[in-house]
MIZAKOL-254813 format. One line per 5 residues: number of its first residue (from 0); their letters; for each residue y negated, z negated, x of C-alpha. Coordinates in steps of 0.25 Angstrom, whole numbers, m for minus. Last residue first. Layout:
NUM) a) Y,Z,X  ...
# end
This chain:
292) esvrd) m401,m433,297  m399,m441,310  m398,m429,319  m410,m423,313  m418,m435,314
287) eqvek) m414,m436,330  m418,m422,332  m432,m425,326  m433,m438,334  m430,m430,347
282) rqvlr) m441,m420,343  m451,m430,341  m449,m437,354  m452,m425,363  m463,m421,354
277) evffe) m470,m434,356  m467,m434,371  m474,m421,373  m483,m424,363  m489,m436,370
272) lhggp) m489,m428,383  m499,m416,378  m496,m403,376  m488,m403,363  m500,m405,355
267) qqpvp) m511,m393,358  m518,m392,371  m508,m386,380  m508,m390,395  m510,m376,402
262) wtmvk) m501,m373,414  m510,m370,426  m506,m383,433  m491,m380,431  m493,m367,439
257) nalgh) m499,m374,451  m487,m384,450  m477,m372,450  m484,m367,463  m483,m381,469
252) yaias) m468,m380,466  m467,m367,473  m473,m372,486  m464,m384,486  m452,m375,484
247) pskpf) m456,m366,495  m458,m378,505  m472,m382,509  m472,m395,502  m459,m399,508
242) aeivl) m457,m414,506  m467,m416,494  m464,m403,487  m450,m403,490  m450,m417,483
237) kqkrv) m444,m429,490  m430,m436,488  m427,m433,503  m415,m425,499  m423,m418,488
232) akrln) m433,m413,498  m423,m407,507  m417,m400,495  m430,m395,491  m433,m390,505
227) edfpv) m421,m381,504  m429,m373,494  m425,m363,484  m438,m358,478  m446,m363,467
222) tavle) m451,m351,458  m461,m355,448  m468,m353,435  m459,m341,429  m464,m340,415
217) lavdl) m454,m339,403  m458,m335,389  m449,m338,378  m443,m330,365  m429,m331,369
212) frdtv) m417,m321,371  m421,m310,380  m433,m315,386  m425,m328,389  m414,m320,396
207) kslka) m423,m311,405  m432,m323,408  m421,m331,414  m417,m320,423  m432,m316,426
202) flemg) m435,m331,430  m423,m330,441  m428,m317,445  m442,m323,448  m436,m335,455
197) erlsr) m428,m325,463  m440,m317,467  m448,m329,471  m436,m332,481  m424,m342,483
192) vmnav) m425,m348,469  m423,m364,467  m431,m364,454  m436,m354,445  m446,m361,437
187) ikfrf) m449,m356,423  m460,m360,413  m456,m358,398  m463,m355,386  m456,m354,373
182) vgher) m453,m369,369  m451,m369,354  m439,m379,353  m427,m373,348  m429,m358,352
177) sliki) m438,m360,364  m432,m374,370  m417,m369,368  m419,m356,374  m427,m361,386
172) layad) m416,m371,389  m405,m361,387  m412,m351,397  m413,m363,407  m399,m365,406
167) tistp) m395,m351,408  m405,m349,420  m400,m361,426  m385,m358,424  m386,m345,430
162) edcvv) m393,m351,442  m407,m346,448  m415,m359,445  m422,m363,433  m433,m372,430
157) vvvdq) m439,m372,416  m453,m377,415  m457,m380,401  m472,m382,399  m479,m390,387
152) aarsf) m468,m401,386  m461,m405,373  m450,m394,373  m446,m397,387  m445,m411,385
147) slvmd) m438,m409,372  m428,m399,377  m424,m408,389  m422,m420,380  m413,m412,370
142) sigaa) m404,m408,381  m406,m393,387  m402,m396,401  m408,m403,413  m417,m415,412
137) tdvil) m431,m413,411  m443,m415,421  m456,m416,413  m468,m414,420  m480,m421,415
132) idfqt) m493,m416,419  m507,m422,420  m504,m437,422  m510,m450,419  m501,m463,417
127) rmesf) m506,m472,406  m494,m468,397  m494,m475,383  m491,m462,375  m479,m459,385
122) arilg) m472,m473,384  m475,m472,369  m468,m458,368  m456,m463,376  m454,m476,367
117) ahqap) m454,m466,355  m442,m459,362  m436,m472,365  m436,m476,350  m431,m462,346
112) tlevm) m419,m464,355  m418,m457,369  m405,m450,372  m407,m445,387  m412,m459,391
107) sqsgs) m400,m466,385  m390,m457,394  m396,m465,406  m391,m459,420  m405,m458,425
102) tapvi) m418,m463,420  m431,m456,418  m443,m457,428  m457,m454,424  m463,m448,437
97) gigkp) m477,m448,441  m482,m439,452  m489,m447,463  m489,m436,473  m474,m438,474
92) grvii) m469,m447,464  m474,m459,456  m465,m466,447  m469,m468,431  m461,m480,426
87) ddlea) m472,m489,422  m482,m478,416  m470,m476,406  m470,m490,401  m459,m500,405
82) egklv) m448,m508,399  m449,m502,385  m435,m497,385  m440,m482,384  m450,m485,396
77) hslnr) m438,m491,404  m429,m479,401  m441,m470,407  m440,m475,420  m441,m488,430
72) earig) m439,m491,444  m440,m476,448  m436,m475,462  m442,m462,468  m434,m453,477
67) lmvdv) m441,m441,471  m428,m435,466  m424,m448,461  m437,m450,452  m435,m436,446
62) nalgl) m420,m438,444  m417,m443,429  m404,m441,423  m405,m447,409  m420,m444,405
57) dadlv) m421,m431,412  m436,m431,409  m442,m436,422  m456,m436,418  m465,m431,429
52) lvrkg) m479,m435,429  m490,m427,436  m505,m430,439  m510,m417,444  m518,m416,458
47) keala) m511,m404,463  m502,m413,471  m497,m419,458  m494,m405,453  m485,m402,466
42) vatni) m479,m416,464  m475,m412,449  m470,m398,453  m461,m405,463  m457,m415,452
37) svstk) m453,m405,441  m448,m394,450  m438,m403,457  m434,m409,443  m431,m395,438
32) gvggk) m423,m391,450  m412,m382,443  m401,m392,445  m399,m396,430  m400,m385,419
27) ggtva) m410,m381,408  m422,m382,418  m432,m391,414  m447,m395,418  m456,m400,406
22) ivkvk) m471,m398,409  m481,m407,401  m495,m405,405  m504,m418,402  m519,m414,397
17) dnypq) m521,m424,386  m514,m434,395  m526,m436,404  m536,m436,394  m529,m446,385
12) nmmrl) m522,m439,373  m511,m450,375  m516,m456,362  m507,m445,355  m495,m452,359
7) gsaqd) m499,m465,355  m502,m460,341  m488,m453,340  m483,m467,343  m491,m474,333
2) rtm) m487,m464,323  m472,m468,325  m462,m459,331
# end
């Protein structure tokens, strides 16, 4: 990364970007509902007056725009090719949330080159769109990109449901992030549970294992109930918080949004959007240097 690029990132310290809260929503495995958590919480935050941008960070299998029934004419691949600026590809969802769409079925988006990473830096540094909160909806699994996005965010939200594989994979993700990447605090969302008690028991199962083997702090921030209205909303390509605002799951998402608004924005480097992108890219470059040695 050149000095000019780094300077451009630091110039992002404008009043609105100075307070950007970056949250990574991940889950270890697929099917736990992390995208639903990401976008429903984003809309709940928007209803409370926050300017929210959702980055679909499943760069090879994008689905945020699909879930919302939004047709994205352009996506991140167009930005990386120099065919569009980041502001140009943002699409608007419910309550005005911004969405940065990725592309689907593209292996090249999963394995970005250093030059493409530099292009991503420039794209973020030149953004004109103003927002308060960036929610990063990561891919499933523990790929390098998932770890990088999680490591670079201020808050890591791990979505888990009451299945052995979900708990095992969430533990594996937390283990790698804590032991290899210095992330020690995790916020847990117990998803698709049948009661508050079941959600607390699920959290207890995960905590029991992490307390025994890892030096991490877990916090249960939401229990989202199993809700048939979620399925109905998906079939309509709408969000449950929009289609069924008084449903149990919608109420839970509003509760999670209220908590998000209380999470502080760190003032030290690492808490701003430019550092989010810069750290993501620097780590990738270091790994590539090691491979080439």
